[in-house]
SERO-4910 file (N, C-alpha, C, O; in steps of 0.05 Angstrom, whole numbers):
BEGIN
 pado doro    nc1    nc2    nc3   cac1   cac2   cac3    cc1    cc2    cc3    oc1    oc2    oc3
  Unk    A   1959   2680   1418   1966   2689   1445   1967   2666   1465   1947   2653   1468
  Unk    A   1989   2662   1477   1992   2640   1496   1985   2651   1524   1996   2670   1534
  Unk    A   1966   2637   1537   1957   2645   1563   1975   2633   1584   1982   2610   1584
  Unk    A   1984   2650   1603   2001   2641   1624   1985   2625   1644   1961   2626   1645
  Unk    A   2000   2609   1661   1987   2593   1681   1972   2610   1701   1950   2603   1710
  Unk    A   1984   2633   1708   1970   2651   1727   1944   2662   1716   1924   2663   1730
  Unk    A   1945   2670   1691   1921   2681   1678   1899   2659   1676   1875   2664   1680
  Unk    A   1908   2634   1670   1888   2612   1668   1875   2607   1695   1851   2602   1697
  Unk    A   1891   2607   1717   1880   2602   1743   1861   2624   1752   1841   2619   1764
  Unk    A   1868   2649   1744   1850   2671   1750   1823   2668   1736   1802   2674   1748
  Unk    A   1823   2659   1712   1798   2656   1697   1782   2632   1708   1757   2633   1707
  Unk    A   1795   2612   1718   1782   2588   1729   1775   2591   1758   1761   2574   1769
  Unk    A   1784   2612   1771   1780   2615   1800   1751   2615   1808   1745   2605   1830
  Unk    A   1732   2627   1793   1704   2625   1802   1694   2597   1805   1676   2591   1822
  Unk    A   1705   2578   1790   1698   2550   1793   1716   2535   1812   1707   2518   1827
  Unk    A   1742   2542   1812   1761   2527   1828   1758   2533   1858   1759   2515   1874
  Unk    A   1753   2558   1865   1752   2566   1893   1730   2551   1908   1735   2540   1929
  Unk    A   1705   2551   1898   1684   2536   1913   1690   2506   1914   1685   2494   1935
  Unk    A   1699   2495   1892   1704   2466   1891   1726   2459   1911   1723   2440   1927
  Unk    A   1749   2473   1910   1771   2467   1928   1763   2472   1957   1771   2457   1974
  Unk    A   1748   2493   1962   1740   2499   1989   1723   2477   2001   1728   2468   2023
  Unk    A   1703   2468   1986   1685   2446   1996   1701   2420   1999   1697   2406   2019
  Unk    A   1718   2414   1980   1734   2390   1981   1752   2390   2005   1753   2371   2021
  Unk    A   1767   2412   2008   1786   2414   2031   1771   2413   2058   1780   2401   2077
  Unk    A   1748   2427   2058   1733   2427   2083   1723   2399   2090   1723   2391   2114
  Unk    A   1715   2384   2070   1706   2356   2075   1729   2339   2085   1725   2323   2103
  Unk    A   1752   2342   2073   1776   2326   2081   1784   2333   2110   1789   2315   2126
  Unk    A   1784   2359   2116   1792   2367   2143   1772   2357   2163   1780   2347   2184
  Unk    A   1746   2359   2157   1726   2350   2176   1728   2319   2180   1726   2310   2203
  Unk    A   1732   2304   2159   1736   2275   2161   1760   2268   2178   1759   2250   2195
  Unk    A   1782   2283   2174   1806   2277   2190   1802   2284   2219   1810   2269   2237
  Unk    A   1789   2306   2225   1784   2314   2253   1766   2293   2267   1772   2286   2289
  Unk    A   1745   2284   2253   1728   2265   2265   1741   2237   2267   1734   2222   2285
  Unk    A   1760   2231   2250   1775   2206   2252   1792   2206   2278   1799   2184   2287
  Unk    A   1798   2229   2288   1814   2231   2313   1796   2230   2338   1805   2231   2360
  Unk    A   1770   2227   2333   1751   2226   2355   1740   2253   2364   1725   2254   2383
  Unk    A   1747   2274   2350   1737   2301   2356   1711   2306   2341   1706   2294   2320
  Unk    A   1695   2325   2351   1670   2333   2338   1652   2308   2334   1638   2307   2313
  Unk    A   1653   2290   2352   1637   2265   2349   1609   2270   2360   1605   2285   2379
  Unk    A   1588   2256   2349   1561   2259   2359   1557   2247   2387   1538   2254   2401
  Unk    A   1575   2230   2395   1574   2219   2423   1602   2223   2435   1622   2223   2421
  Unk    A   1604   2226   2461   1630   2230   2474   1646   2204   2472   1637   2182   2478
  Unk    A   1671   2207   2464   1689   2184   2460   1713   2188   2479   1727   2208   2478
  Unk    A   1717   2169   2496   1739   2169   2515   1762   2152   2504   1765   2129   2511
  Unk    A   1777   2164   2485   1798   2150   2472   1820   2170   2464   1815   2194   2462
  Unk    A   1843   2159   2458   1865   2175   2448   1859   2183   2419   1842   2171   2406
  Unk    A   1873   2203   2410   1867   2214   2383   1872   2193   2361   1858   2193   2341
  Unk    A   1892   2176   2364   1900   2158   2342   1889   2130   2347   1898   2111   2334
  Unk    A   1870   2126   2365   1859   2100   2371   1847   2086   2346   1850   2062   2342
  Unk    A   1832   2102   2330   1820   2090   2306   1840   2079   2287   1837   2058   2275
  Unk    A   1862   2094   2283   1883   2085   2265   1898   2061   2276   1905   2043   2262
  Unk    A   1902   2061   2303   1916   2038   2315   1899   2013   2312   1909   1991   2307
  Unk    A   1872   2016   2316   1855   1992   2313   1856   1981   2285   1855   1957   2281
  Unk    A   1857   1999   2265   1858   1990   2237   1885   1975   2232   1884   1953   2220
  Unk    A   1907   1986   2240   1933   1974   2234   1937   1948   2250   1953   1931   2243
  Unk    A   1922   1944   2272   1923   1920   2288   1903   1899   2280   1902   1877   2291
  Unk    A   1887   1905   2259   1865   1887   2252   1872   1872   2226   1876   1885   2205
  Unk    A   1873   1845   2226   1879   1830   2202   1858   1835   2180   1865   1834   2156
  Unk    A   1833   1839   2188   1812   1842   2168   1816   1867   2151   1808   1868   2128
  Unk    A   1829   1888   2162   1834   1912   2147   1853   1906   2124   1849   1915   2102
  Unk    A   1875   1891   2130   1894   1885   2109   1882   1866   2088   1888   1868   2064
  Unk    A   1864   1848   2097   1850   1831   2079   1832   1846   2059   1833   1841   2035
  Unk    A   1817   1865   2070   1800   1881   2053   1817   1900   2035   1810   1904   2011
  Unk    A   1839   1911   2045   1856   1928   2029   1868   1912   2006   1868   1921   1983
  Unk    A   1877   1887   2011   1888   1871   1990   1867   1863   1969   1873   1863   1946
  Unk    A   1843   1857   1978   1822   1850   1960   1814   1874   1942   1811   1871   1918
  Unk    A   1812   1898   1954   1806   1922   1938   1828   1928   1918   1822   1935   1896
  Unk    A   1852   1925   1927   1875   1930   1909   1875   1910   1886   1881   1918   1863
  Unk    A   1869   1885   1892   1869   1864   1871   1847   1870   1850   1852   1869   1826
  Unk    A   1823   1876   1859   1801   1881   1841   1807   1906   1824   1803   1906   1799
  Unk    A   1816   1927   1837   1822   1952   1822   1844   1948   1802   1843   1958   1779
  Unk    A   1866   1934   1810   1889   1931   1793   1882   1914   1768   1888   1922   1746
  Unk    A   1869   1891   1772   1863   1873   1750   1843   1886   1731   1847   1885   1707
  Unk    A   1823   1898   1741   1803   1910   1724   1814   1934   1708   1808   1937   1685
  Unk    A   1831   1950   1721   1843   1973   1707   1863   1964   1686   1864   1976   1664
  Unk    A   1878   1943   1692   1897   1933   1672   1883   1922   1648   1890   1928   1625
  Unk    A   1862   1905   1652   1847   1894   1630   1833   1915   1614   1834   1915   1589
  Unk    A   1821   1934   1628   1806   1956   1614   1825   1973   1597   1819   1981   1575
  Unk    A   1848   1980   1609   1867   1997   1595   1879   1983   1571   1881   1994   1549
  Unk    A   1888   1958   1575   1900   1943   1553   1880   1937   1531   1885   1941   1507
  Unk    A   1856   1928   1539   1835   1922   1519   1826   1947   1505   1822   1947   1481
  Unk    A   1822   1969   1520   1814   1994   1508   1834   2005   1488   1827   2017   1468
  Unk    A   1860   2001   1495   1881   2011   1477   1881   1995   1450   1883   2007   1429
  Unk    A   1878   1969   1452   1878   1953   1428   1853   1959   1411   1855   1960   1386
  Unk    A   1830   1962   1424   1806   1968   1409   1808   1996   1397   1799   2000   1374
  Unk    A   1819   2015   1411   1822   2042   1400   1841   2041   1375   1836   2055   1355
  Unk    A   1862   2026   1377   1880   2023   1354   1866   2010   1331   1870   2018   1308
  Unk    A   1849   1990   1336   1834   1978   1315   1814   1997   1302   1811   1998   1278
  Unk    A   1800   2013   1319   1781   2033   1308   1795   2054   1292   1785   2062   1271
  Unk    A   1818   2062   1301   1834   2083   1287   1842   2073   1259   1845   2089   1240
  Unk    A   1847   2047   1256   1856   2036   1231   1833   2029   1212   1838   2020   1189
  Unk    A   1808   2032   1220   1785   2026   1203   1781   2048   1182   1791   2070   1185
  Unk    A   1767   2041   1161   1758   2062   1142   1740   2082   1155   1728   2076   1176
  Unk    A   1737   2105   1144   1723   2127   1156   1694   2119   1162   1683   2126   1183
  Unk    A   1681   2105   1144   1653   2097   1147   1649   2079   1172   1632   2083   1188
  Unk    A   1666   2059   1174   1665   2040   1196   1673   2054   1222   1662   2048   1243
  Unk    A   1691   2073   1220   1700   2088   1244   1677   2104   1256   1674   2107   1280
  Unk    A   1660   2115   1239   1637   2130   1249   1617   2111   1262   1604   2119   1281
  Unk    A   1614   2087   1251   1595   2068   1263   1605   2058   1290   1589   2049   1306
  Unk    A   1631   2059   1295   1642   2048   1320   1635   2065   1344   1642   2058   1366
  Unk    A   1621   2088   1339   1613   2105   1361   1594   2090   1381   1589   2100   1403
  Unk    A   1585   2067   1373   1567   2051   1390   1581   2043   1416   1567   2038   1436
  Unk    A   1608   2043   1417   1622   2036   1441   1616   2056   1464   1620   2049   1487
  Unk    A   1608   2080   1457   1603   2100   1477   1577   2095   1493   1571   2109   1512
  Unk    A   1561   2076   1484   1536   2070   1498   1541   2063   1527   1526   2072   1545
  Unk    A   1561   2048   1533   1567   2040   1560   1575   2064   1578   1570   2064   1602
  Unk    A   1587   2084   1565   1594   2108   1581   1570   2122   1592   1572   2135   1613
  Unk    A   1547   2120   1578   1523   2134   1587   1511   2121   1611   1499   2134   1628
  Unk    A   1513   2094   1612   1500   2080   1634   1514   2084   1660   1539   2085   1661
  Unk    A   1499   2088   1682   1512   2091   1708   1524   2064   1717   1516   2043   1707
  Unk    A   1542   2065   1737   1555   2041   1746   1535   2021   1758   1538   1997   1756
  Unk    A   1515   2032   1771   1495   2014   1784   1480   1998   1763   1473   1975   1767
  Unk    A   1475   2010   1739   1462   1995   1717   1481   1973   1707   1471   1951   1700
  Unk    A   1507   1979   1705   1526   1959   1696   1526   1935   1716   1528   1912   1708
  Unk    A   1524   1941   1742   1523   1920   1762   1499   1902   1757   1502   1877   1759
  Unk    A   1476   1913   1752   1452   1896   1747   1455   1881   1721   1445   1858   1719
  Unk    A   1468   1892   1700   1472   1878   1675   1489   1854   1680   1483   1832   1670
  Unk    A   1511   1857   1694   1529   1834   1700   1514   1814   1717   1518   1790   1714
  Unk    A   1497   1822   1735   1481   1804   1751   1463   1787   1734   1461   1763   1737
  Unk    A   1450   1800   1714   1431   1785   1697   1447   1766   1678   1437   1745   1672
  Unk    A   1471   1774   1670   1486   1758   1652   1501   1735   1666   1500   1712   1656
  Unk    A   1513   1740   1688   1533   1721   1699   1524   1706   1724   1539   1689   1734
  Unk    A   1500   1711   1734   1491   1696   1758   1485   1667   1750   1482   1661   1726
  Unk    A   1482   1650   1769   1477   1622   1764   1448   1617   1753   1441   1595   1745
  Unk    A   1432   1638   1754   1405   1636   1742   1403   1656   1720   1380   1663   1711
  Unk    A   1426   1666   1710   1426   1687   1690   1426   1676   1661   1422   1653   1656
  Unk    A   1432   1695   1643   1431   1689   1614   1452   1669   1606   1446   1649   1592
  Unk    A   1477   1673   1615   1499   1655   1607   1494   1627   1618   1500   1607   1604
  Unk    A   1485   1624   1643   1479   1598   1654   1457   1584   1639   1459   1560   1634
  Unk    A   1436   1599   1632   1414   1587   1617   1423   1579   1589   1415   1558   1579
  Unk    A   1440   1595   1577   1450   1588   1550   1468   1563   1551   1466   1546   1534
  Unk    A   1486   1562   1571   1503   1538   1574   1486   1513   1579   1493   1492   1569
  Unk    A   1465   1516   1594   1447   1493   1599   1433   1485   1573   1430   1461   1568
  Unk    A   1423   1504   1558   1409   1498   1533   1428   1485   1512   1419   1469   1496
  Unk    A   1453   1492   1513   1472   1480   1494   1483   1453   1504   1498   1440   1490
  Unk    A   1475   1445   1527   1484   1420   1538   1511   1420   1551   1523   1399   1556
  Unk    A   1522   1443   1556   1548   1445   1568   1547   1438   1598   1567   1429   1609
  Unk    A   1525   1444   1610   1521   1437   1639   1494   1424   1642   1476   1429   1627
  Unk    A   1492   1406   1662   1467   1392   1666   1446   1409   1678   1422   1407   1672
  Unk    A   1454   1427   1696   1435   1445   1709   1447   1473   1710   1471   1476   1711
  Unk    A   1431   1494   1709   1441   1521   1711   1458   1526   1736   1476   1543   1736
  Unk    A   1451   1512   1758   1466   1515   1783   1495   1507   1781   1512   1514   1798
  Unk    A   1502   1491   1760   1530   1482   1756   1547   1504   1743   1571   1500   1741
  Unk    A   1535   1526   1734   1550   1547   1722   1568   1560   1743   1560   1564   1766
  Unk    A   1593   1565   1736   1612   1576   1756   1601   1601   1770   1591   1619   1756
  Unk    A   1604   1602   1796   1594   1625   1811   1614   1648   1809   1636   1647   1820
  Unk    A   1606   1670   1796   1623   1693   1792   1616   1716   1810   1632   1735   1813
  Unk    A   1593   1714   1823   1583   1737   1839   1584   1730   1869   1581   1707   1877
  Unk    A   1589   1750   1885   1588   1749   1914   1608   1728   1925   1603   1717   1946
  Unk    A   1631   1724   1912   1650   1705   1922   1677   1720   1925   1680   1743   1918
  Unk    A   1696   1705   1936   1722   1717   1943   1740   1721   1918   1760   1734   1920
  Unk    A   1732   1709   1895   1749   1713   1871   1746   1741   1860   1765   1751   1847
  Unk    A   1724   1755   1865   1720   1781   1854   1715   1783   1824   1718   1804   1812
  Unk    A   1709   1760   1812   1706   1759   1783   1683   1776   1773   1685   1790   1752
  Unk    A   1661   1777   1788   1638   1793   1781   1645   1823   1781   1638   1838   1763
  Unk    A   1660   1831   1802   1668   1859   1804   1687   1866   1781   1684   1888   1769
  Unk    A   1706   1849   1775   1725   1854   1754   1711   1856   1727   1717   1873   1711
  Unk    A   1692   1837   1722   1677   1838   1697   1661   1864   1694   1660   1876   1673
  Unk    A   1648   1872   1716   1632   1897   1715   1650   1921   1710   1643   1938   1693
  Unk    A   1672   1924   1725   1689   1947   1721   1702   1947   1693   1705   1968   1680
  Unk    A   1710   1923   1683   1721   1922   1656   1701   1930   1635   1708   1945   1617
  Unk    A   1677   1920   1638   1656   1927   1618   1650   1956   1618   1645   1968   1597
  Unk    A   1650   1968   1642   1644   1997   1644   1667   2014   1636   1663   2035   1624
  Unk    A   1692   2006   1643   1715   2024   1640   1729   2022   1613   1743   2041   1606
  Unk    A   1726   2000   1599   1740   1997   1574   1732   2018   1553   1750   2029   1540
  Unk    A   1707   2026   1551   1700   2048   1532   1714   2074   1540   1721   2090   1523
  Unk    A   1717   2079   1566   1731   2103   1575   1760   2102   1565   1771   2123   1556
  Unk    A   1773   2079   1567   1801   2076   1558   1802   2080   1528   1821   2093   1518
  Unk    A   1782   2070   1513   1781   2074   1484   1780   2104   1478   1795   2114   1461
  Unk    A   1763   2118   1492   1759   2147   1487   1785   2162   1494   1792   2181   1479
  Unk    A   1799   2155   1515   1823   2168   1523   1845   2164   1502   1860   2183   1495
  Unk    A   1847   2140   1491   1869   2133   1472   1863   2144   1445   1881   2152   1430
  Unk    A   1837   2145   1437   1831   2155   1411   1837   2184   1408   1841   2194   1385
  Unk    A   1838   2199   1430   1845   2228   1428   1872   2233   1416   1874   2246   1395
  Unk    A   1894   2222   1427   1920   2226   1414   1922   2212   1387   1937   2222   1370
  Unk    A   1908   2190   1383   1909   2177   1357   1897   2194   1335   1905   2193   1312
  Unk    A   1877   2210   1342   1863   2227   1322   1882   2247   1310   1880   2255   1287
  Unk    A   1902   2256   1326   1921   2276   1316   1947   2264   1307   1967   2278   1301
  Unk    A   1948   2237   1305   1973   2224   1297   1976   2226   1266   1957   2222   1252
  Unk    A   2001   2231   1258   2007   2233   1229   2009   2204   1217   2028   2190   1223
  Unk    A   1990   2196   1201   1990   2170   1189   2013   2165   1170   2019   2142   1163
  Unk    A   2025   2186   1161   2048   2183   1142   2072   2170   1155   2088   2157   1142
  Unk    A   2074   2172   1182   2095   2157   1196   2091   2127   1193   2111   2113   1190
  Unk    A   2066   2118   1195   2061   2089   1192   2067   2081   1163   2079   2060   1158
  Unk    A   2058   2097   1144   2064   2091   1116   2093   2089   1110   2103   2071   1096
  Unk    A   2108   2108   1121   2137   2108   1117   2150   2083   1130   2168   2071   1118
  Unk    A   2141   2075   1154   2152   2052   1167   2146   2027   1151   2163   2009   1149
  Unk    A   2122   2025   1139   2116   2001   1123   2133   2000   1098   2141   1979   1089
  Unk    A   2140   2023   1086   2157   2024   1063   2185   2013   1069   2198   2002   1052
  Unk    A   2193   2017   1094   2219   2006   1102   2218   1978   1113   2237   1968   1124
  Unk    A   2195   1965   1110   2192   1937   1117   2184   1931   1146   2187   1908   1155
  Unk    A   2175   1951   1161   2167   1946   1189   2141   1931   1190   2123   1936   1174
  Unk    A   2139   1912   1208   2115   1896   1212   2094   1912   1227   2100   1933   1239
  Unk    A   2069   1902   1227   2048   1916   1242   2054   1916   1272   2049   1936   1286
  Unk    A   2066   1894   1281   2073   1893   1310   2094   1913   1317   2092   1927   1337
  Unk    A   2115   1915   1300   2136   1934   1305   2126   1963   1303   2135   1980   1318
  Unk    A   2108   1968   1285   2097   1995   1282   2082   2002   1307   2084   2025   1317
  Unk    A   2066   1983   1318   2051   1989   1342   2069   1995   1365   2066   2014   1380
  Unk    A   2089   1977   1370   2106   1980   1393   2126   2003   1391   2132   2016   1411
  Unk    A   2136   2008   1368   2157   2028   1365   2147   2056   1358   2160   2076   1364
  Unk    A   2124   2058   1345   2114   2084   1335   2088   2092   1350   2087   2114   1360
  Unk    A   2068   2075   1350   2042   2081   1361   2043   2083   1391   2034   2102   1403
  Unk    A   2054   2062   1404   2053   2060   1433   2066   2084   1447   2054   2094   1466
  Unk    A   2090   2093   1439   2101   2116   1452   2084   2141   1450   2085   2159   1467
  Unk    A   2069   2143   1428   2052   2167   1424   2027   2166   1442   2019   2187   1452
  Unk    A   2016   2142   1447   1992   2141   1463   1997   2133   1492   1978   2132   1508
  Unk    A   2023   2129   1499   2029   2121   1527   2019   2141   1548   2008   2131   1568
  Unk    A   2022   2167   1544   2012   2185   1565   1982   2182   1570   1973   2183   1593
  Unk    A   1966   2178   1548   1938   2174   1552   1932   2148   1566   1913   2147   1582
  Unk    A   1947   2128   1560   1944   2102   1573   1949   2104   1603   1935   2093   1620
  Unk    A   1971   2118   1610   1977   2122   1639   1955   2137   1653   1948   2130   1676
  Unk    A   1945   2158   1640   1924   2174   1653   1899   2157   1657   1886   2158   1678
  Unk    A   1892   2141   1636   1868   2124   1638   1871   2104   1660   1853   2099   1675
  Unk    A   1895   2091   1662   1900   2071   1682   1897   2083   1711   1884   2071   1728
  Unk    A   1909   2106   1715   1907   2118   1742   1878   2124   1749   1870   2118   1772
  Unk    A   1863   2136   1731   1835   2143   1736   1819   2118   1742   1804   2117   1761
  Unk    A   1822   2097   1725   1806   2073   1728   1813   2058   1753   1796   2047   1767
  Unk    A   1839   2057   1759   1848   2042   1782   1838   2055   1808   1827   2041   1825
  Unk    A   1841   2081   1810   1833   2094   1835   1803   2095   1838   1792   2093   1860
  Unk    A   1788   2096   1816   1759   2096   1818   1750   2068   1828   1734   2067   1846
  Unk    A   1760   2047   1816   1752   2020   1824   1761   2015   1853   1747   2000   1867
  Unk    A   1783   2026   1861   1793   2021   1888   1775   2033   1909   1771   2021   1931
  Unk    A   1762   2055   1904   1746   2068   1924   1716   2070   1918   1701   2082   1933
  Unk    A   1707   2057   1896   1679   2059   1888   1661   2043   1907   1670   2024   1920
  Unk    A   1636   2051   1908   1617   2038   1926   1595   2023   1911   1585   2002   1921
  Unk    A   1586   2034   1888   1561   2024   1876   1562   1995   1867   1546   1979   1875
  Unk    A   1582   1989   1850   1584   1961   1840   1590   1941   1862   1578   1920   1863
  Unk    A   1609   1947   1881   1613   1928   1903   1588   1924   1920   1585   1903   1931
  Unk    A   1571   1945   1923   1547   1942   1939   1528   1922   1926   1513   1908   1940
  Unk    A   1528   1920   1899   1510   1902   1885   1523   1874   1882   1509   1854   1885
  Unk    A   1548   1873   1875   1561   1848   1866   1582   1837   1885   1591   1815   1882
  Unk    A   1590   1853   1905   1613   1845   1922   1606   1824   1942   1583   1821   1950
  Unk    A   1626   1810   1952   1623   1790   1972   1623   1804   2000   1632   1826   2003
  Unk    A   1612   1790   2019   1611   1801   2046   1638   1797   2060   1644   1812   2079
  Unk    A   1654   1778   2052   1680   1774   2064   1698   1760   2044   1692   1738   2035
  Unk    A   1720   1773   2036   1727   1800   2044   1711   1820   2028   1705   1816   2005
  Unk    A   1704   1842   2041   1689   1863   2028   1709   1884   2017   1732   1886   2026
  Unk    A   1699   1900   1998   1715   1923   1989   1716   1943   2012   1698   1944   2028
  Unk    A   1736   1960   2012   1740   1979   2033   1716   1999   2034   1708   2006   2056
  Unk    A   1706   2006   2011   1683   2025   2011   1659   2014   2025   1644   2028   2038
  Unk    A   1654   1988   2022   1631   1975   2034   1635   1975   2065   1615   1979   2080
  Unk    A   1659   1969   2074   1664   1969   2103   1661   1996   2115   1651   1999   2137
  Unk    A   1670   2017   2100   1667   2044   2110   1637   2051   2113   1629   2062   2133
  Unk    A   1621   2043   2093   1592   2048   2094   1580   2033   2118   1564   2045   2133
  Unk    A   1587   2008   2122   1576   1993   2144   1584   2005   2171   1567   2007   2189
  Unk    A   1609   2012   2174   1618   2023   2200   1605   2050   2206   1599   2056   2229
  Unk    A   1600   2066   2185   1590   2093   2189   1560   2093   2193   1549   2108   2210
  Unk    A   1545   2077   2178   1516   2079   2178   1502   2056   2192   1480   2059   2202
  Unk    A   1515   2033   2194   1501   2009   2204   1511   1999   2231   1501   1980   2242
  Unk    A   1531   2012   2242   1542   2004   2268   1537   2027   2288   1525   2047   2282
  Unk    A   1546   2022   2312   1544   2042   2333   1560   2067   2326   1579   2066   2311
  Unk    A   1551   2090   2337   1565   2115   2331   1594   2115   2340   1610   2130   2330
  Unk    A   1601   2097   2358   1628   2096   2368   1647   2086   2346   1672   2089   2348
  Unk    A   1636   2074   2325   1653   2063   2303   1658   2084   2281   1673   2079   2263
  Unk    A   1646   2107   2283   1649   2127   2262   1678   2137   2259   1687   2140   2236
  Unk    A   1693   2141   2280   1721   2149   2276   1737   2128   2261   1755   2135   2246
  Unk    A   1731   2102   2265   1745   2081   2250   1738   2083   2220   1756   2079   2204
  Unk    A   1712   2087   2214   1704   2090   2186   1718   2113   2173   1728   2111   2150
  Unk    A   1720   2136   2187   1733   2160   2175   1763   2156   2174   1776   2167   2156
  Unk    A   1774   2142   2193   1803   2136   2191   1809   2119   2167   1829   2123   2154
  Unk    A   1791   2100   2161   1795   2084   2137   1793   2101   2112   1808   2097   2093
  Unk    A   1774   2120   2112   1772   2138   2089   1798   2154   2085   1807   2158   2063
  Unk    A   1809   2164   2107   1833   2180   2106   1857   2164   2096   1873   2174   2080
  Unk    A   1858   2138   2104   1880   2121   2094   1876   2115   2064   1896   2113   2050
  Unk    A   1851   2112   2055   1846   2108   2027   1855   2133   2011   1867   2130   1989
  Unk    A   1849   2156   2021   1857   2181   2008   1887   2183   2007   1899   2191   1987
  Unk    A   1900   2177   2029   1930   2178   2030   1942   2159   2011   1961   2166   1997
  Unk    A   1931   2134   2009   1941   2115   1990   1938   2125   1961   1956   2121   1945
  Unk    A   1915   2137   1955   1910   2147   1928   1931   2168   1920   1941   2168   1898
  Unk    A   1936   2187   1939   1956   2208   1933   1983   2196   1929   1998   2203   1910
  Unk    A   1991   2178   1947   2018   2166   1945   2020   2149   1919   2041   2148   1907
  Unk    A   1999   2136   1912   1999   2119   1887   2004   2137   1863   2020   2130   1845
  Unk    A   1989   2160   1862   1993   2178   1839   2021   2188   1838   2033   2189   1816
  Unk    A   2032   2196   1860   2060   2207   1861   2080   2185   1853   2098   2191   1837
  Unk    A   2077   2161   1864   2096   2140   1857   2094   2131   1828   2114   2127   1815
  Unk    A   2069   2128   1819   2065   2120   1791   2076   2140   1772   2089   2133   1752
  Unk    A   2071   2166   1777   2081   2187   1760   2112   2188   1760   2124   2192   1739
  Unk    A   2124   2183   1783   2153   2183   1784   2165   2159   1769   2185   2162   1755
  Unk    A   2152   2136   1771   2162   2113   1757   2160   2117   1727   2179   2111   1712
  Unk    A   2137   2128   1718   2134   2133   1689   2154   2153   1679   2165   2150   1658
  Unk    A   2159   2175   1695   2179   2195   1687   2206   2182   1685   2222   2189   1668
  Unk    A   2213   2164   1704   2239   2151   1703   2242   2134   1679   2263   2133   1667
  Unk    A   2221   2119   1672   2222   2102   1648   2225   2119   1623   2240   2111   1604
  Unk    A   2212   2141   1621   2215   2159   1598   2243   2170   1596   2254   2172   1574
  Unk    A   2254   2177   1619   2282   2187   1618   2301   2166   1608   2320   2172   1593
  Unk    A   2297   2141   1616   2315   2120   1607   2311   2115   1577   2331   2109   1563
  Unk    A   2286   2117   1567   2282   2114   1538   2296   2136   1523   2307   2130   1501
  Unk    A   2295   2160   1533   2309   2182   1518   2339   2177   1517   2352   2184   1498
  Unk    A   2350   2166   1539   2379   2160   1539   2387   2139   1519   2408   2140   1506
  Unk    A   2368   2119   1516   2373   2098   1497   2371   2108   1468   2375   2093   1449
***
């Protein structure tokens, strides 16, 4: 029996209605306060003053670009690396495939724990610096490249990649588990190489999972707070850190600016999902024509 969309929504309504209500209420409240309304202190300003200040501030574009850079690079590396590792796990014998479940360990750890792990590994007084010094690669541990708290964002990218790659593996292994291996056997009988099999047969099958994983990982890294709070630089800071500072550590008059920044981040996320989905749909349509 195939359940209709309406019947499915009715069954999920006890969970969906409270969730959507609280989410929508939070978004509406944040938007109203970003306009200077319902403020804890009286604000003598126009409704759009907070948005005007952001668009007129070079530091906002600098932080937006830095957040975009960290999220994009980490999501690309995690998705590509997770896809290749998932493909390798899928091709293993059954016994080794069961042992590969160890990759899920990172999924259990919270992001803040991953931040401390990267700090212990990659700081100039950390494990890698001490190991490089012991091997004679550097004269002093202080000569180890600084990956944390700098404008390169390498520490943030490393942390997000380490945390997010197992999620990409899990996402891609789902469609691979139901893939008919006889298609690969047939392709090999006709002389197809492993590279051709991956690009022509495997990749189109797992592409939807890859796109979903990339969107989730990109948007999470773009707006996350925990890892940037531990490993991020003070300038340029990630947008989430600046929102936190404006809302909790500055005068109350700055709260509309913090909430305006949150609303712009939400708007960007929605537009990104719409644009990315449209581009992917367009590419699929062109592939079908070919």
